[in-house]
C-alpha positions in Angstrom: 34.9 -94.4 -26.6 37.9 -92.3 -26.1 37.2 -88.8 -24.7 40.7 -87.6 -25.7 41.9 -88.1 -29.3 43.7 -91.3 -30.1 46.3 -90.2 -32.6 47.3 -92.1 -35.7 50.9 -93.1 -35.1 51.6 -92.7 -38.9 50.4 -89.1 -39.0 53.1 -86.4 -39.1 52.8 -85.0 -35.6 55.3 -83.9 -33.0 54.8 -87.3 -31.4 55.7 -89.3 -34.5 59.3 -90.0 -33.5 58.1 -91.2 -30.1 55.5 -93.4 -31.7 58.1 -94.8 -34.1 60.4 -95.7 -31.2 57.5 -97.4 -29.3 56.5 -99.4 -32.4 60.1 -100.5 -32.9 60.3 -101.7 -29.3 56.7 -103.2 -28.9 55.7 -104.0 -32.5 52.7 -101.6 -32.2 51.7 -98.3 -30.6 49.2 -99.1 -27.9 46.2 -96.8 -27.5 47.5 -95.4 -24.2 50.6 -94.0 -26.0 48.4 -92.8 -28.9 46.4 -90.8 -26.3 49.5 -89.5 -24.5 50.9 -88.4 -27.8 48.5 -85.4 -27.7 51.2 -84.0 -25.4 54.6 -85.2 -26.6 56.0 -84.0 -23.3 53.7 -86.3 -21.4 54.5 -89.3 -23.6 58.2 -88.6 -23.5 58.1 -88.3 -19.7 56.1 -91.5 -19.3 58.5 -93.4 -21.6 61.6 -92.1 -19.8 60.2 -92.8 -16.3 59.1 -96.3 -17.4 62.4 -97.1 -19.0 64.4 -95.8 -16.0 62.4 -97.7 -13.4 62.7 -100.9 -15.4 66.5 -100.6 -14.9 66.0 -100.7 -11.1 66.4 -103.7 -8.8 62.8 -105.1 -9.1 62.3 -107.9 -11.6 59.9 -107.5 -14.5 57.5 -110.0 -12.9 57.4 -108.0 -9.7 56.9 -104.7 -11.6 54.0 -106.3 -13.6 52.4 -107.8 -10.4 52.5 -104.3 -8.8 51.0 -102.7 -11.9 48.2 -105.3 -11.9 47.4 -104.7 -8.2 47.4 -100.9 -8.7 45.2 -101.1 -11.8 42.7 -103.3 -10.0 42.7 -101.0 -6.9 42.3 -97.9 -9.1 39.7 -99.6 -11.3 41.6 -99.1 -14.5 40.4 -101.7 -17.0 43.0 -100.6 -19.6 46.0 -101.0 -17.4 44.7 -104.2 -15.8 44.3 -105.7 -19.3 47.6 -104.4 -20.6 49.7 -105.5 -17.6 48.0 -108.9 -17.4 49.0 -109.4 -21.0 52.5 -108.0 -20.5 52.8 -110.0 -17.2 52.6 -113.2 -19.1 55.7 -112.3 -21.0 57.4 -111.4 -17.7 56.7 -114.9 -16.4 53.5 -114.5 -14.5 51.1 -117.4 -14.7 47.3 -117.0 -14.8 47.1 -117.9 -11.0 49.8 -115.2 -10.2 47.9 -112.6 -12.2 44.6 -113.4 -10.4 46.4 -113.2 -7.0 48.1 -109.9 -8.0 44.7 -108.4 -8.7 44.0 -108.8 -5.0 47.5 -107.6 -4.1 48.4 -111.2 -3.1 51.2 -113.6 -3.9 52.3 -117.0 -2.7 55.9 -115.7 -2.8 56.6 -113.9 0.5 58.9 -111.3 -1.0 56.4 -110.4 -3.8 53.7 -110.3 -1.1 55.7 -107.7 0.8 56.0 -105.7 -2.4 52.3 -105.9 -3.2 51.2 -105.1 0.4 53.4 -102.0 0.4 52.1 -100.9 -3.1 48.5 -101.5 -2.0 49.0 -99.6 1.3 50.5 -96.7 -0.6 47.5 -96.4 -2.8 44.9 -96.9 -0.1 46.6 -94.5 2.4 47.7 -92.0 -0.3 51.4 -92.5 0.6 50.9 -92.2 4.3 52.6 -95.5 5.4 53.0 -95.9 9.1 56.3 -96.7 10.9 54.9 -100.2 11.6 53.9 -100.8 7.9 57.4 -99.7 6.8 59.0 -101.9 9.4 56.9 -104.8 8.2 58.1 -104.3 4.6 61.7 -104.2 5.8 61.0 -107.2 8.0 60.0 -109.1 4.9 63.5 -108.3 3.5 62.7 -105.3 1.3 65.6 -102.9 0.9 65.3 -99.2 0.9 66.0 -99.2 -2.9 63.1 -101.7 -3.4 60.8 -99.6 -1.1 61.5 -96.5 -3.2 61.0 -98.4 -6.4 57.6 -99.5 -5.2 56.7 -95.9 -4.5 57.9 -95.0 -8.1 55.9 -97.8 -9.6 52.8 -96.7 -7.7 53.2 -93.2 -9.0 53.8 -94.3 -12.6 50.9 -96.7 -12.6 48.5 -94.3 -10.9 49.5 -91.8 -13.6 48.6 -94.1 -16.4 45.4 -95.2 -14.6 44.3 -91.6 -14.3 45.1 -90.9 -18.0 43.0 -93.8 -19.0 40.2 -92.7 -16.7 40.0 -89.2 -18.1 40.6 -90.3 -21.7 38.3 -93.3 -21.8 41.1 -95.1 -23.6 39.8 -98.0 -25.7 41.4 -101.3 -24.5 43.6 -102.8 -27.2 44.7 -105.9 -25.2 42.7 -108.9 -24.3 40.3 -107.3 -21.9 39.8 -108.4 -18.3 36.7 -107.6 -16.3 37.5 -105.5 -13.3 34.5 -106.9 -11.5 35.8 -110.5 -11.7 38.8 -110.1 -9.3 39.3 -113.0 -6.9 
């Protein structure tokens, strides 16, 4: 049960134009956005950040794998379920989704991205020189490294919103406890 109101996207609120834009793009207004709409500034900031980082160098599948790993690490069932669902549209197969939950990948480049993302969460951003060198040694550019940092921040933000709000999952739900 949501601990912060889940707004009706059809209601005449300050967030309605944002909800309308989300519905036009996604075909629905997910509950996370309906919660964020309580502060149109928060929703607008999230949408802007999300759209901007999507225009970066990382592919959609990489971004979704990172989001899955962060959701699992931060125990956010909403984001885990949402990004597993979205990840399928970004080309992630069921096996890749399961691996991402453990911050793993069979692809060496994606593994480097996931290792860096997981390290950032576990160490609260305090990545050692050796860990940064390892990411670069796996071929990650400075742009990709910075985009991983941005994705960790963005996904941690949504994880925390869902934790405090108790957002009802409106995607096919995954069990956090059933990670590989």
